[in-house]
N, C-alpha and C positions, 0 to 999 in steps of 0.2 A: 174313152180317152182317160188316162191317168197322168197327173202332173206331180212330180216330186218338187217340193218347194224348199230349197236350201235356204236357211235363215228363216225357217217357218215359225220360230217362236218370237221373232221381233215384230215391231209394229207394221213394217212393210209386208213381211211374210204372212202375218195374220190377215191383213187386208186383202192381199192377193188370193189367199186361200178362200176367203169369204166371197170375193168376186167370182172366182172360178166355180165355187159351189152354187152360186146364184145362176151361173150359166149351165149348170147341170154336169159339171166336170168333177170327177173324183180327184182328191188331192192327197198327198202324203207329206205333211209338214215335217221337216227334218231340222233338228238343232245341231249344235256343235258336236254332240256325241256321235253323229252319223259319220264323222271322219275317222272313227275307229275302224270301220269297215265300209268305206264309201261305195264300192261296187255292190255290196249286198243291200245297202240303203237305196240305191237307185234301181236295182233289178226289178223288172216288170213295169217300170214307168215308160210312157211314150215320149215324155218331154220333161225337162228340168228347168225350173226358174231359179236363177242364182243371184243372191245378194250376199256379199261378203260381210262379215262382222265389221262394225264401224271402226275406222282407222286401223284396219288390219295391217300388220307390219310388212306383209308380203302378199299383196293381192294377186300379182301375176302367178306366184307359186300356188296360191289357193285355187285359182281358176284352172291352172294346169292340172292339178289333181282331179278336179271335177271333170274336165274334158277327158282325161285318161280313163276315169271310171265309166263315163258315159260310153266311150268307145268299147270298153271291155264288156259291158252288159247290153250293148245294142240300143242305147237311148239315142235317137237320131235328131232330136230337136232341143234347142237351148234358147232361152231368153235370158239375157244378161242385163242386170240392173246396174247401170253405170252412174254417171253424174253429168249435169250440165257443164259444158266447157271442161272436158276431161284433160286436155293437154294445156295445162297452165303450169309452167316450170316453177313458179313461185309457190305452188301448193303441192307438196310431195304426195299427199293421199289422192289428189286428182290425177297426178301423173301415173300412179300405180294403176288406176282404172283405165287410163289411156293405153297402157301396155297390155292390160288384160283384154281390152277390146280387140287389140291386134291379134292376140292369141285366139280369141273366139272366131274372128273373121277367117283365120287360117286353119281352123280346126277340122274342116271337112264335114262338119255337122250343118244341119239347117239352123240358121241363127237369126235372131233379131236382137238389136241392142236398144235399150231405153236409157235416155239421159235426162232424168228429172231434175228440176231445180229443188231447192229446199222446200219442205212442207210448211204450210200455214200452221199445221198442228204442232210444229216444234215450239211455237210461242205460247201455246195454251197453258202448260204448267205454270209458267211465270205470270201469265195474266191472271190465272186463278189465285195464285198466292198473293199477287198484288191487290186484287179485289178484296180478298179476305182481310188483308192488312189495312186497307183503306177503310173498310167497313167498321173496323174496330177503332181506328184513330180519327176518322172524320176527315182525313186529308186525301190528297190525290194518290191514286195508285201509280206505281212506277213500272216501266218496262225497261230494264237495264240490259244493255248488250255491250261487249267490248270492241265495238266497231262503229263506224259512222251510221247515224240513224236516217240519213237522207240519200244514201246511194241506192241505185235501182236494183230490184230483184224481180224475177219472174215467179214469185211464190206460188205454189201449186197445192191443190187439195190432194191429200194422200189417197182418198177414196177414188178420185178421178184417175190417178196413176194406176191404182189397182184395177179399175174397170178397163183401162186401156190395155193393161197386161193381159187380161182375160180375152180381149178382142184379138190381140195379135197371136194368142195361142189357139184360138178356136175358129178363126176365120181365115180364108185363103188370102194370099197376096202380100204377106208381111215377111216372108223369108228373104234375108239379105238386106233388110231395111234397118236404118238407124234413125230413131225419132227423138228429137229434143222435146221435152215435155215441160211446158210452163203454164202459168195461169193466164187469164184473159187480158191482163194488163200489167205493166211494170209498176211495182209498188215499193215503198220503203218501210223501214221499221217504224218511222213516224206515222205512216199511213196505217200500219197495224194498230198502233195505239189509238188513233182516231176512230177506226172502225170498231175496236173493242170498247171504247168509251160509249159509242152509240148503243151497243148491245147491252153493256153492263149498267148503263145509266149513271156512270160515275167517271169523273175525269181520269184519264190515263196519260201519263207523261213518258215519252220515250227519251232515254238518256244514254249517251255513250259514257261508259266507265273506262277508266284506265286499264289496259290489259294487265299491268302489274297487279292491280287490285283484284282482277279476275283470277290471276295466277295464284294469289294467296288464298283465295276462297275455294278454288276448284279442288275437289277431292276425288280420289279413286283413279287418277290419271298418272301414268308414268311420264318420265322426262321426254321421251320421244313424242308421246301424244300431246304434251303441252307445247312442244316446239312446233309440231305440225298445225295445231289449232291456232297458235299465235301467228303463224305464217298466213293462215286463212283469214284471220281477223285483219291483218295488215293489207291483204289483197282487197277484202271487202271495204276497208276504209277508202281505198282509191277507186275501186271499180264496181263494187257490188257484185251481183251475179245475174245480169239481165238474160232472160230466156223468153223465147217466143211462145205464143199460145196456139198458133194455127195448127201444128201437127196434132196436138192433143184434141182440139176441137174436131178435127177431121176423123180421128179414131173413134171418138165418142158419138159423133153424129149430132153434137150439140155444143153450145158454148161451155167451156170449162167453168166450174164454180168460181165465183169471185170472192174476194176477201171478206166482204160483209156476210155473204151467204155461208161461207165455211165457219166463220166465227159465231154466227147466230146458232148454227147447229152444235158446234163444239162447246159453246158457253151457255147453252140453254139451261134455264133454271137458276142461273147464277147472278141475275140482275141485282144490283145494289140499290135500286130505286126504293123510295119509301123508308 
């Protein structure tokens, strides 16, 4: 079996390729350059795993092109990496994934759709930077986010999501399935700070910053991306992104990794104690 991994140069694509390799499956990681000749890039693959670039302006169009190329070269199996709660009208980038899910379901291919929550790993760069700053100043580290720190999320381990992707691609029974993938418990950003403090041996304070202040400091984003992200922050303020952990546990055959376990792994060797 050979799997083409679209988005193969990103953190999800790299993790999926590693999980498939561990399962003995050959992979073909594909970056954005593959769209120069997508049929040629997919030719010879038995399946394709699709994750669109973050905040893609036209995810349905992106997925339409992938499906057309898959049909053209005879790739009969697709796993589409969507998002938890895709149909949320308040978040345009989620709605784009909901529309793309519909295209996948009507594609005539054998499909599976994965709907993961945000990764615990998304907080690691800020935690590392905060720990380094705190070590130099002697103060508490901060974990600043432009949304509420106490709303619930089903934060999930990236590597658990990748392992589940390998399962649905290599084992029978997953064609036509849609799986919401969350961690073992609902947690908040404040919980992330507490768990990180335990690992780092240094106080970590979670703080909501004003989205206007975030907007001034954010670089490399165009106006559309800023608007979409601010819509997401507003939704998170009110609702978070709660996601259940039972489907992921069933796919893995074990409990998903918890917040403390993931942070212990990702922050290993960065303790500020002593």
